[in-house]
VOGU-3710 file (C-alpha; in Angstrom, 3 decimals, decimal comma):
1> mekiveefgl> -2,281/-14,087/-18,704  -1,672/-17,830/-17,818  1,432/-17,789/-19,902  2,647/-14,611/-18,224  2,187/-16,019/-14,605  3,751/-19,368/-15,422  6,735/-17,354/-16,970  7,094/-14,665/-14,525  10,512/-14,738/-12,655  11,866/-17,604/-14,477
11> dvfddkkmke> 15,278/-15,896/-14,975  15,538/-15,204/-11,492  17,317/-17,109/-8,726  15,016/-15,954/-5,957  13,589/-17,336/-2,555  11,124/-19,844/-4,553  14,028/-21,108/-6,608  16,180/-21,406/-3,697  13,515/-23,246/-1,608  12,830/-25,664/-4,610
21> llpspvykrw> 16,665/-26,352/-5,576  18,563/-26,180/-2,248  18,720/-28,945/0,156  16,376/-28,328/2,738  18,825/-27,936/5,479  20,761/-25,299/3,468  17,854/-23,505/2,583  17,287/-23,168/6,303  20,545/-22,005/7,089  20,175/-19,650/4,175
31> vdtmnnkaal> 16,915/-18,233/5,803  18,486/-17,919/9,139  21,376/-15,987/7,618  18,898/-13,540/6,082  16,661/-12,885/8,949  19,256/-12,726/11,817  21,952/-10,781/9,402  24,551/-13,593/10,453  27,608/-14,135/8,178  27,122/-16,746/5,230
41> dretadviah> 29,389/-19,884/6,170  31,463/-21,091/3,362  29,726/-24,608/3,256  26,299/-22,978/2,706  27,572/-20,375/0,058  29,438/-23,450/-1,800  26,186/-25,364/-2,097  24,186/-22,207/-3,257  26,963/-21,363/-5,990  26,629/-24,888/-7,042
51> emktwalskg> 22,953/-24,803/-7,410  22,837/-21,369/-8,844  25,570/-22,597/-11,758  23,456/-25,750/-12,583  20,534/-23,412/-12,980  22,212/-21,105/-14,894  23,901/-23,638/-17,350  20,646/-25,302/-17,770  19,276/-21,856/-19,102  22,150/-21,784/-21,712
61> cthythwfqp> 24,398/-19,323/-19,509  28,185/-19,619/-20,242  29,443/-16,596/-18,251  28,482/-15,055/-15,064  29,435/-11,395/-13,958  29,463/-9,447/-10,622  26,899/-6,429/-11,571  27,633/-3,342/-9,556  26,816/0,382/-9,655  29,840/2,602/-9,723
71> ltgataekhd> 29,866/6,408/-9,334  29,111/6,877/-12,904  25,384/6,316/-12,142  25,180/3,244/-14,843  25,848/-0,235/-13,914  29,410/-2,136/-14,699  29,905/-5,914/-15,376  32,784/-8,226/-16,364  31,767/-11,667/-17,775  33,893/-14,433/-16,654
81> sfldmdregk> 33,163/-17,920/-18,138  32,130/-20,963/-16,014  34,670/-22,947/-18,060  37,535/-24,036/-16,030  40,289/-26,678/-16,112  40,654/-29,700/-14,163  43,792/-31,207/-12,908  44,276/-33,226/-16,283  43,927/-29,910/-18,177  40,220/-31,102/-19,075
91> plakfsgknl> 37,597/-28,557/-19,379  34,731/-28,420/-16,577  32,276/-26,077/-15,511  33,424/-24,486/-12,050  31,704/-22,072/-9,822  32,345/-21,997/-6,111  31,120/-20,453/-3,029  34,403/-18,006/-3,351  33,208/-16,965/-7,036  29,658/-16,309/-5,744
101> ikgepdassf> 30,735/-14,135/-2,823  33,785/-12,309/-3,834  35,080/-10,832/-7,164  38,040/-8,702/-8,305  37,324/-6,693/-11,443  39,897/-4,133/-11,012  37,798/-1,781/-12,696  40,045/1,208/-11,693  39,072/3,590/-14,538  35,795/4,660/-12,738
111> psgglratfe> 35,512/7,977/-11,072  36,450/7,671/-7,161  36,747/11,317/-6,139  40,240/10,320/-5,046  39,597/7,161/-3,427  41,775/5,237/-5,583  44,917/5,985/-7,404  46,356/4,255/-10,487  48,884/2,473/-8,266  46,124/1,472/-5,710
121> argytywdct> 43,998/-0,348/-8,640  42,632/-3,063/-6,670  38,735/-2,974/-6,293  36,590/-5,720/-4,913  32,792/-6,840/-5,459  30,871/-8,508/-2,991  27,819/-10,588/-3,234  24,776/-8,651/-2,162  22,540/-11,453/-0,998  19,420/-9,535/-0,348
131> spafikdgvl> 18,944/-8,964/-4,005  18,507/-11,951/-6,250  20,515/-13,177/-9,268  19,039/-13,181/-12,438  19,774/-14,059/-16,026  20,032/-11,460/-18,802  21,473/-11,989/-22,250  22,452/-15,414/-21,514  24,746/-14,289/-18,398  23,973/-14,791/-14,953
141> fiptifvsyk> 24,053/-11,343/-13,184  25,021/-11,276/-9,599  24,272/-7,908/-7,691  27,291/-6,907/-5,831  28,620/-4,057/-3,754  31,814/-2,408/-5,113  34,699/-1,356/-2,546  38,403/-0,112/-2,821  41,234/-2,306/-1,270  41,030/-0,297/1,776
151> gealdfkgpl> 37,252/-0,903/2,094  35,976/2,630/0,938  32,620/2,231/-1,075  32,827/3,061/-4,440  29,445/2,267/-5,523  25,593/3,513/-4,793  24,396/0,174/-3,118  26,877/-0,333/-0,461  25,856/2,973/1,259  22,217/2,392/0,340
161> lksmesvska> 22,362/-0,816/2,382  23,726/0,775/5,233  21,091/3,698/5,150  18,291/0,963/5,156  19,818/-0,536/8,225  20,057/3,014/9,755  16,536/4,051/9,380  15,246/0,520/10,244  17,007/0,507/13,793  15,868/4,345/14,270
171> scrvinafgd> 12,249/3,357/13,376  12,146/0,287/15,574  13,415/2,916/18,399  10,448/4,739/18,320  7,774/1,835/17,419  9,085/-0,022/20,575  8,906/3,069/22,737  4,935/3,028/21,803  4,967/-0,717/23,303  4,839/-2,339/20,102
181> ksvtrvtssv> 8,031/-4,899/20,540  6,689/-7,371/18,111  8,430/-4,759/15,297  11,980/-5,921/15,051  12,632/-4,557/11,596  11,640/-1,648/9,113  12,112/-1,656/5,460  12,066/1,102/3,314  10,288/0,511/0,075  10,239/2,124/-3,281
191> gleqeyflvt> 8,301/2,689/-6,320  9,876/4,136/-9,429  8,172/5,628/-12,288  10,292/5,772/-15,332  9,639/8,254/-17,986  11,634/8,047/-21,495  11,504/9,366/-24,866  11,221/7,250/-28,105  13,086/8,247/-31,641  13,600/6,353/-34,533
201> kedflaredl> 17,093/5,015/-34,802  17,469/6,968/-38,312  16,646/10,202/-36,878  18,678/9,872/-33,519  21,927/9,043/-35,839  21,291/11,702/-37,874  21,669/14,279/-35,000  25,005/14,710/-33,473  23,833/16,290/-30,480  21,625/13,276/-29,431
211> vltgktvigs> 24,369/10,985/-30,100  26,893/13,136/-27,960  24,857/14,362/-25,276  21,501/12,697/-25,173  19,669/15,964/-25,986  19,211/18,505/-28,640  21,253/21,518/-28,298  19,653/23,492/-30,725  16,267/23,207/-32,127  12,953/25,086/-32,362
221> lppkgqelet> 9,357/23,998/-31,620  7,070/23,016/-34,805  3,831/24,821/-35,163  2,290/21,869/-33,025  4,411/20,653/-29,898  2,210/19,476/-26,950  -0,394/21,972/-26,857  -3,484/20,241/-27,391  -2,282/17,403/-24,984  -3,627/14,666/-27,355
231> hyfgtiptrv> -0,707/12,807/-26,848  -1,308/12,180/-23,162  -2,851/8,775/-22,235  -3,550/8,728/-25,846  -4,046/5,301/-27,973  -0,514/4,189/-28,041  1,275/3,984/-31,476  1,366/0,547/-32,993  4,768/0,316/-33,432  5,442/1,378/-29,635
241> qdfmkdvnah> 3,141/-1,191/-28,485  4,994/-4,200/-29,905  8,236/-2,386/-28,190  6,109/-2,484/-24,900  4,958/-6,085/-25,467  8,610/-7,000/-25,903  9,879/-4,896/-22,846  7,064/-6,371/-20,805  7,806/-9,842/-21,609  11,412/-9,256/-20,660
251> lwrlgifakt> 11,108/-7,710/-17,506  8,163/-10,422/-16,249  10,918/-13,022/-16,835  13,072/-10,998/-14,594  10,494/-10,918/-11,589  9,728/-7,168/-12,145  6,186/-6,354/-11,853  6,029/-3,720/-14,684  2,410/-2,594/-14,036  1,377/0,379/-16,064
261> ehnevapgqf> 2,602/2,029/-19,454  1,162/4,898/-21,047  1,767/7,855/-23,363  3,115/10,938/-21,695  2,202/14,580/-22,338  5,018/15,081/-24,598  4,885/13,560/-28,020  7,181/10,679/-28,217  7,497/10,276/-24,552  6,134/7,495/-22,399
271> elapifadtn> 6,069/5,957/-18,889  6,599/2,655/-17,375  5,702/2,051/-13,672  6,432/-1,060/-11,469  5,043/-2,272/-8,472  6,808/-1,379/-4,932  9,647/-3,212/-3,644  12,185/-3,106/-1,198  14,500/0,008/-1,966  17,438/-1,797/-2,472
281> iaidqnqiim> 15,854/-4,085/-5,104  13,875/-1,618/-6,505  16,853/0,641/-7,432  18,585/-2,726/-9,014  15,361/-3,231/-10,832  15,301/0,346/-12,128  18,594/0,013/-13,410  17,803/-3,134/-15,348  14,580/-1,671/-16,662  16,733/1,317/-18,339
291> dvlqktalkh> 18,836/-1,067/-19,895  16,115/-3,299/-21,079  14,269/-0,163/-22,407  17,240/1,109/-24,235  18,338/-2,424/-25,814  14,664/-3,331/-26,655  14,237/-0,020/-28,560  17,078/-0,880/-30,840  15,823/-3,918/-31,974  12,656/-2,142/-32,944
301> dlvcllhekp> 14,711/0,436/-34,836  14,271/2,826/-32,009  16,283/4,614/-29,687  15,174/5,066/-25,956  16,351/8,565/-24,728  16,571/8,821/-20,815  17,848/12,460/-20,866  15,813/14,794/-18,576  15,175/17,184/-21,122  16,173/16,045/-24,611
311> fagingsgkh> 13,832/18,622/-26,463  13,282/22,401/-25,328  9,912/23,761/-24,985  8,090/20,571/-24,083  7,859/18,221/-21,018  11,113/16,632/-19,762  11,235/13,131/-18,090  11,540/12,411/-14,383  12,001/9,315/-12,279  9,192/9,771/-9,271
321> nnwslttntg> 10,554/8,044/-6,348  7,656/7,008/-4,047  9,088/6,334/-0,828  7,473/4,608/2,211  8,312/2,617/5,360  7,077/-0,698/6,070  7,504/-3,084/9,499  8,123/-6,613/9,538  4,676/-6,880/10,774  3,197/-5,406/7,381
331> vnlfdpgknp> 2,368/-2,091/8,761  2,857/0,928/6,396  4,086/3,837/8,788  2,737/6,492/6,485  -0,595/5,046/6,273  -2,975/7,323/8,015  -5,682/4,863/8,348  -9,450/5,674/8,647  -8,709/8,031/11,674  -5,443/9,711/11,146
341> heniqfltfl> -5,802/12,256/13,969  -6,090/9,227/16,311  -3,165/7,378/14,762  -0,112/8,572/16,883  2,408/6,382/15,248  1,472/7,703/11,772  1,265/11,597/12,998  4,927/10,746/14,697  6,593/9,511/11,441  4,910/11,965/9,373
351> cafikavdth> 6,381/14,633/11,556  9,621/12,870/11,492  9,729/13,276/7,657  8,584/16,974/7,734  11,494/17,515/10,219  13,903/15,809/8,111  13,012/17,389/4,925  13,130/21,036/6,592  16,612/20,190/8,274  18,133/18,788/5,112
361> pelirlftsc> 16,376/20,459/1,727  19,706/20,910/0,255  20,559/17,062/0,053  16,941/16,316/-1,696  17,711/19,076/-4,139  21,386/17,635/-4,589  20,834/13,948/-4,871  17,630/14,284/-7,234  19,485/16,341/-9,956  22,184/15,944/-12,425
371> pgndyrlgan> 23,218/18,379/-15,444  20,194/17,376/-17,491  17,648/17,906/-14,473  19,034/21,855/-14,834  17,106/22,223/-18,143  13,719/20,336/-16,629  13,253/21,726/-13,196  10,739/24,609/-13,014  7,983/23,780/-15,766  6,080/21,291/-17,732
381> eappaiisif> 4,951/19,297/-14,563  8,628/19,075/-13,238  8,787/20,630/-9,565  10,725/23,806/-9,220  14,107/23,838/-7,311  12,693/25,030/-4,349  12,240/22,046/-1,925  8,759/21,721/-0,107  6,280/19,160/1,117  2,486/18,696/-0,312
391> lgsvieevld> 0,392/16,964/2,272  -3,065/17,861/1,088  -5,684/19,804/2,702  -6,856/16,884/4,915  -3,723/15,996/6,657  -2,923/19,511/6,877  -5,893/20,032/8,840  -5,091/17,268/11,172  -1,814/19,322/11,909  -3,538/22,643/12,294
401> slvddkpkty> -5,460/20,893/15,091  -2,414/19,440/16,713  -0,975/23,054/16,740  -4,057/25,071/17,676  -5,230/22,764/20,287  -8,863/23,582/19,678  -10,940/20,151/20,005  -13,906/20,136/17,662  -17,092/18,038/18,431  -18,297/15,357/15,650
411> aknslkdfgi> -20,386/12,512/15,779  -18,046/9,860/16,932  -14,454/9,300/17,753  -13,640/12,904/19,178  -10,258/12,694/20,675  -10,864/15,461/23,034  -7,824/14,585/25,410  -5,520/15,773/22,670  -7,335/18,743/21,388  -7,376/16,903/17,674
421> snlsylprdn> -10,659/17,580/15,757  -12,639/14,396/14,598  -12,496/13,623/11,331  -14,805/11,142/9,169  -13,362/8,380/7,616  -10,116/9,267/5,400  -10,030/7,589/2,284  -6,653/6,140/0,967  -6,508/9,142/-1,699  -6,702/11,826/0,975
431> sdrnrtspva> -5,590/14,908/-0,966  -5,402/15,946/-4,631  -2,105/15,748/-6,622  0,110/18,547/-6,962  2,464/18,018/-9,736  4,544/21,269/-9,011  5,518/19,951/-5,750  8,921/18,229/-5,445  7,895/16,175/-2,461  4,029/15,195/-2,172
441> ftgnkfevra> 2,133/13,052/0,214  -0,102/10,660/-1,685  -1,884/8,551/0,472  0,745/6,257/2,308  4,046/7,503/0,685  5,876/10,192/-0,058  6,475/10,962/-3,940  9,852/12,695/-4,837  8,898/14,143/-8,317  12,395/16,098/-8,890
451> lgssmsagyl> 14,397/12,944/-9,605  16,089/13,280/-13,076  15,120/10,306/-15,475  18,493/9,154/-16,387  19,731/8,961/-12,762  20,323/6,181/-10,448  17,976/6,379/-7,234  20,614/5,369/-5,208  21,862/8,648/-3,702  18,549/9,971/-3,193
461> nvalnsimae> 17,303/6,834/-1,184  20,364/7,016/0,987  19,740/10,601/1,817  15,840/9,993/2,521  16,978/6,835/4,499  19,545/8,982/6,470  17,805/12,129/7,206  14,814/10,020/8,372  16,940/8,085/10,562  18,372/10,958/12,299
471> slneiadeie> 14,709/12,706/12,749  13,350/9,604/14,400  16,387/9,089/16,729  16,049/12,566/17,691  12,498/11,964/18,780  13,375/8,888/20,288  15,795/10,562/22,430  13,135/13,161/23,283  10,696/10,689/24,139  12,888/9,048/26,698
481> shkyrqdirk> 13,789/12,290/28,366  10,199/14,015/28,019  8,153/15,570/30,818  5,307/13,073/29,792  7,573/9,919/29,040  5,322/8,109/31,743  2,524/8,664/29,078  4,178/7,718/25,828  1,256/9,102/23,479  0,868/12,372/25,330
491> aaldicvdiv> 4,844/12,821/25,050  4,862/11,915/21,160  1,877/14,433/20,673  3,737/16,952/22,392  6,864/16,802/20,345  4,614/16,371/17,209  3,294/19,802/17,779  6,751/21,299/18,351  7,834/19,532/15,238  4,950/21,207/13,112
501> kkhrrilfgg> 5,765/24,710/14,571  9,339/24,642/13,898  9,115/23,147/10,395  5,732/24,448/9,147  7,582/26,516/6,267  8,415/23,214/4,581  4,810/22,864/3,903  3,320/24,556/0,692  0,087/23,378/-1,445  0,022/26,031/-3,883
511> dgyanawvse> 1,362/26,258/-7,255  5,181/25,746/-7,419  5,520/27,380/-10,611  4,124/30,777/-9,545  6,475/33,822/-9,365  4,471/34,570/-6,067  5,792/31,120/-4,471  9,286/32,213/-5,070  8,896/35,446/-3,139  7,097/33,600/-0,517
521> aekrgllnik> 9,937/30,905/-0,387  12,368/33,482/0,264  10,364/34,922/3,242  10,318/31,480/4,742  13,926/31,597/4,468  13,917/28,290/2,166  16,451/27,495/-0,246  16,264/28,266/-4,322  19,432/26,919/-6,062  19,302/27,407/-9,428
531> twvetikyve> 22,034/24,769/-10,556  23,185/21,316/-9,655  26,803/22,651/-9,716  25,841/25,296/-7,317  24,028/22,688/-4,908  27,309/20,904/-4,805  29,038/24,079/-3,802  26,451/24,874/-1,200  26,249/21,276/0,277  30,333/21,324/0,711
541> dhnsadvlik> 30,437/24,809/2,059  27,921/23,918/4,723  29,015/20,525/5,640  25,297/19,473/4,753  26,201/15,876/4,182  27,664/15,328/7,502  24,057/13,549/8,232  25,191/10,821/5,972  28,260/10,437/8,206  26,410/10,568/11,377
551> egalsseevt> 24,078/7,938/10,444  26,859/5,739/8,978  25,864/5,581/5,271  29,286/7,121/4,370  32,520/7,969/5,756  33,890/11,596/5,772  36,316/10,477/2,851  33,557/8,858/0,980  31,573/12,356/1,271  34,252/14,175/-0,213
561> srldvmyety> 34,914/11,703/-2,965  31,392/11,830/-3,975  31,223/15,652/-4,130  34,451/15,516/-6,410  32,719/13,117/-8,554  29,714/15,137/-8,781  31,915/18,368/-9,748  33,598/16,150/-12,342  30,402/14,850/-13,883  29,072/18,407/-14,344
571> akvkaielkt> 32,361/19,677/-15,758  32,672/16,989/-18,500  29,038/17,119/-19,419  28,950/20,812/-20,039  32,279/20,553/-21,778  30,886/18,013/-24,462  27,563/20,067/-24,856  29,520/23,292/-25,361  31,635/21,384/-27,801  28,626/20,088/-29,753
581> vsdmmktkvy> 27,191/23,322/-29,930  30,285/24,665/-31,519  30,727/21,720/-33,816  27,132/21,844/-34,835  27,193/25,463/-35,760  30,238/25,226/-37,783  29,708/21,739/-39,696  25,673/21,727/-39,933  23,873/24,988/-39,295  26,357/27,458/-41,172
591> pvigknikdl> 26,374/25,198/-44,440  22,806/25,121/-44,515  22,592/28,714/-44,077  25,218/29,312/-46,850  23,178/27,198/-49,136  19,905/28,792/-48,187  21,245/32,128/-48,890  22,845/31,288/-52,239  19,492/29,797/-53,156  17,496/32,843/-52,458
601> astgefmpvy> 20,053/35,093/-54,242  19,993/33,111/-57,250  16,600/34,999/-58,225  18,811/38,221/-58,943  17,461/41,508/-59,344  13,920/40,314/-59,256  14,377/39,175/-55,676  11,191/39,732/-53,484  11,529/41,416/-50,553  10,837/38,699/-48,214
611> fketiakltd> 13,889/37,152/-49,648  16,047/40,241/-49,023  14,633/40,358/-45,481  15,570/36,626/-44,965  19,055/36,541/-46,384  19,844/39,860/-44,150  18,198/37,863/-40,836  20,475/35,079/-41,801  23,924/37,134/-42,415  23,000/39,096/-39,324
621> fvdatakeia> 22,633/35,686/-37,513  25,850/34,326/-38,854  27,684/37,287/-37,892  26,212/37,424/-34,307  26,662/33,634/-33,770  30,204/33,430/-35,200  31,566/35,856/-32,500  29,842/34,088/-29,771  31,082/30,583/-31,062  34,462/31,989/-30,767
631> eldkviadsk> 34,010/33,171/-27,453  32,844/29,632/-26,290  35,646/28,095/-28,019  38,021/30,293/-25,892  35,930/29,655/-22,832  36,153/25,759/-23,486  39,893/26,062/-24,031  40,247/28,040/-20,826  38,372/25,892/-18,817  41,141/23,310/-19,150
641> kfdsnketgl> 43,571/25,413/-17,316  41,986/24,880/-13,773  43,148/22,620/-11,374  40,019/21,334/-9,979  36,754/19,944/-11,313  35,038/22,367/-8,819  36,644/25,321/-10,491  36,346/23,769/-14,199  32,429/23,507/-13,574  32,009/26,768/-11,978
651> yllehgvplh> 33,743/28,316/-14,814  31,660/26,688/-17,533  28,350/27,688/-15,772  29,490/31,337/-15,583  30,868/31,759/-18,938  29,864/28,823/-21,163  26,102/28,333/-20,451  24,975/31,881/-21,059  26,774/31,844/-24,657  25,007/28,530/-25,400
661> esirakydai> 21,857/29,603/-24,300  22,507/32,981/-26,360  23,482/30,992/-29,376  20,516/28,669/-29,062  17,845/31,488/-28,556  19,087/33,180/-31,964  19,181/29,704/-34,022  15,919/28,643/-32,680  14,491/32,102/-33,927  15,679/31,700/-37,327
671> egllsselft> 15,506/27,994/-37,719  11,953/28,516/-39,494  13,448/30,689/-42,136  15,513/27,835/-43,446  14,497/25,396/-46,293  13,661/21,932/-45,031  14,993/20,438/-48,022  18,524/21,641/-47,154  18,733/20,070/-43,549  20,997/17,224/-42,970
681> yptygklffk> 19,584/16,270/-39,697  16,008/16,084/-38,599  14,170/18,710/-36,761  11,868/18,664/-33,981  8,869/18,388/-36,476  10,125/15,369/-37,755  11,388/13,842/-34,336  7,949/14,569/-32,685  5,435/12,524/-34,849  7,006/9,961/-36,752
691> ldf> 6,307/7,206/-34,179  2,545/7,833/-34,910  2,726/6,548/-38,389
//
């Protein structure tokens, strides 16, 4: 453990390193820049760049990169050498403040949703000095935002930083209205739990669908899947433990508090959870975590699958987004404390969040999903597509007492003036967990469980920050004009009661998988949008993303571009999946069936009845699916005729996806009839349990 502590953060150029390596006056100017959000002067930047370069060279780096997060959801990097030439043509290591702050990677091939054209290819990266530089794979990584020549945001990070500033200002407005002037900044923080699957590299390469799509497009469950739930929190296989050990060592050197690791419910599924960090840094770190998981797996002859649903019939993978707000004085604004009924600040922020989610549920639905999440949501511990909030019985009782205005007398601390029933000491874990809830209050934070495992958490947190900022600003406006504005506590409670009455429909503590909830949600007027592409259309048709414009995270043009990129992503992913289904059936499945029929028929006139029945079933399967494959091929070809990504995506959803589902259902029903010796690719049974041995 002592070695871990000594090595923690060794590969990060963090505040501790800067304080140690920078001249004291420069460090003080740097701190002042961070605290006061002032512009970084060139002299300070040059000194920081020099010390950063010297540190990186001492650790064996030869290159640096401006590391950014384009609209693909992945990360991007272009490596530049520190090597330069002096006036005499001799080599020297050079890295200036300009190199640190600004880069021009071009990077014109990334999706931009119409913000850039090939003849307008300039793109710039600018240092995000709030997120520390780090060394990975012998390269100095400098976190940056990515913008076009005209200044439009082409990434996740830029809008995220703006949204963090927006929710900070709105939060301070409300807190300052309560009389606490010591709070000058509020930071959104996130803890991102990362789920993933591991399969052997050999098996991965043997399955075309895993290689091309990250998921299996066909395949039936073996006699044992996850029914016994023996994998969940079970003994970690030795091979996986060795992998996790390497992952942790790498992450700790990068200053990432990888805290928890365990087996998940599904066979071959695992989870890694870090400690909370400021939202911007937490999302950067999650991108690093995904990269480290995938690269480290390969070193152990494994492949890390981040797809939301790589295997049908068992749990999929999510990325639980635990979101909260904390003041610069160290107060968690979602911490109810011992007496939540007395904590007017907590109640106000709680009600602001309830209002925000009920006003903009489609944004939560949009930004927690992707093509892979359509397969995951609604079962196996993944929440349904209907957005609701779970608060737990204790907090709901507090809100009920607000609305009912019926004071209750308890042994101590009765708040009769406000008509709030007294509660005894409230422990931090004030509610049970509800794994079917998309948004759950878990003590001092909100856990958004719907987020897909492969996704960047950037968009979701842009939305959470922005809708919360809008809600808080509206509450601040009401407080300032309220009839009880001379009594801020009374005004705030009055506003909270009104919010609970208007937005109570979003609160649900029951079984999100039950059919009764679908009916109840419809009665309440809650949205139930089945697929991601339909959610994109809904947001577009209803101008639902206007709040992001209103709160300054994105411009109107940037919102339009994001929606188009989402349509494009859906259309391309679906086309690849459908092509893969067609290809695997023709080149893998049908040949296996042909050999199987031939082997069974070789018994001649003495063929057993079972063999005859099997041959008939296999023949019927080929006849039926061959027609559907032909239809599928036509759908794929026809989809190319549309002029827009939107039309293409919706067409593939309507005509291609049902064919895939039908083909898969038929195949999965007959896979068990086929001789395992004839398969050229591993079935679920082989994929699931190989890691245990």
